N, C-alpha and C positions, 0 to 999 in steps of 0.2 A: 483436262482442258489446258492448252498451251496459250498463255497470254503474253504478248510482246509489247513492251512500252517503247515506242519509237518516235523520234522526231529528229530531223537533221539539224534543227536549231538547238544549240547547247543552252544549258541554264534554265530549262523549263521544269526541272524536278523529276526527271525520269527515274533516277536511282532512289530518290526518297519515296516515290509512289510504289516502285517495284518492291522495295524492302518492306514497306508498311502493308501492302496488299498480301505479300507472302506471310508476314507476321500475323496479320489478322486471320487469315485462313488457317494457319497453324494453331493459333489461339482457339479456333473453333473446332479443332480436332482433325483437320484435313492433313493429309500427307503432302508436303510441299517441297519442291526443289527450286532454287533460284539460280539462273544461269547469268553470269556476268559476261556479256558479250561486248563490253566496252573496253577497249585497250587501256583506258585510264584506270580501270579496276576499282571503282568506288565501292561497289558492293563487297568485293574481296577485302578491301581495307576495313570496311565496317565489320566484317566477319572476324578479321584478325584482332581488331580492337575489342570485340566481344570475348574472344578467347583469352586475350591478355588480361581482361578483367575477371576471368573465371566465371563468366555468366553461362547459364545452361543454353544448350543449342536448341533453337526453335525450329530451324530448317537448314538443309544443306545448301551451301553456296559453292558453285562450280565456275571456274574460269574457262570459257569457251569462246574467245574472241577470234573466231576463224570462220571462213566461208563454207564450212561443211556442217554448220549448225543445223540446217534443215534435215540432214541425214541422221544426226545424232540425237536431236531433241525427242523424236518419237520413241526412241528406246528409253529415255529418261521418263517419259510420260507413262510408260507401262508400269512403273513402280511408284507413281505419285498420283494424287488426285488433281493437283495443279502444278504446272511448270510455269514459272514467271521468268521472262527474259528481259533483262535490263540492257537495252539496245545501245548501239554506238551512235555518236553524232558524225555525220558527214563522211562515212566510209561506205561507199556504195555497195561493194561486194558483200560486206558484213550485213548491211541493211537488207539487201535482197535475200540473203540466206535466212535472216531472222523473220522476214515477211513470209517466206515459203514454209517456215517451221510452224507458224502461228495458226491457231484456230480463231483467235481474236486479237486485233491490233488496237491498242489504246494510244492515242496521240495527245500527249499533254500539251496544253497551250496556256500561256499566261494572259491575264486580262489586258491585252494590247492589240490594236489593229495590226501591228507589225508581225506579231506571232501568227496571225491568220494568213498574212501574205507569205510568210516564210514557210508555211506548210505546203505550198503548191508543189514543190519538188518531191516532198514526202508522198503526196497524193498521186503523183505521176508514177512513183515506184510501186505504190499499192495497186494502181491500175494494171501495171505491168505484171505484178505477181498474180493478179486475179485471172490473167490469161491462162496460167497453169493450174491455179487453184481458185476457181470462181467462188468457192464456198467461204473464203476468208471473210470474217466479219470485222468491222472497224467502228470505232467511236472516238470522238474528241472528248477530252476531259479537261475541265477548267481548273487550273491549279494556281496556287499562290495568290488567291483572291484577297483583297484588303476590304473586309467588311462588305457592305452593300454599295460599293462604289459605282459611280456612273459608268466608268470605263468597263467594269465587269459586266454590267447590264448590256452595254453597247456590244461587247465582244460576244456575249451569249446571244443577243439578237442577230448579230451578223452570221452566227453559225446555226441559227434556229432552223433554217431551211436548207442546210448544207447536207451534202453526202460525202463522208459519213456524218451521221447525226451527232448531236452533243448529249452526253450523259446528263441526267438531272442532278446527280450528286456533285458537289464542288468541294474543293479543299482550300483552306485559307493559308495565308502567309503567316506562319506562326514560328516564333523563336524556338519552341520546343522541338521542332523537327531538326534544326541545326544542332541543338544541345544533345539530343538523343544520338544523332549520327556520330558526333565527336567521341562519345563514350560507348559505342557499340550497343546502343539500346534502341528501343522503339518508343514512340510517344506514349502508348498505353502502359508501358512499364514505369514511366515517370509519373503520369497522371492518368490513372486507370479509366476514369469516366470524364476526362476533360474534353474540351471542344475538338481538339485534334483527333483523339481516339474515336469520338462519335462520328466525325466526318469520314474517317477511314472505314469505319464499320459500315456506314451507309454506302460508301463507294464500293466496298467489297461485295456487299449484298446485291447491289445493282449489276455489277459486272458478272457475278456468278449466275444471275438470272438470264443473261443474254444467251448463253449456250449451256443448256441443261447437262 
């Protein structure tokens, strides 16, 4: 399965979710490759920090920030159970290529009405990609939630009847994600059964169940 995390709005946590989904599936014994399609190279920086700290490799991280991704990702998928694409913000040609490569598109949004409105352009690109590949599945994922806040409930309610639908699993706004990223680690490596690790495990299980 090729899963692309995409949203033209920056700062929604695409790289964090991409790395942690890849890590969770690797933890469960899957063969995983992560494609860093963002010119900023956050996932590649994480991988370098991990190598510098002499930590064991959990999964491969490849830099492919180019608009031929849809032609190259299927070859990667032949040698992996899951390919995770950390997509670019606001680069239309790269976004289209990532969309065409994906079996499933995850659109991270934060608990804010502004994030919902900002997704309109992303959904237009998804509709365009489905002209060529109508089988592309898509889901919103609510990220960086602060407890059971009113705004998180309001955002979830606003997306409840939306197409694409909203995943049931949510991921909180937790300091451990930033701390882990800084040191080339993942949340479960710092706190194996902590809230962040449990949320990612639930998200990974739900995502994996969408496309068998």
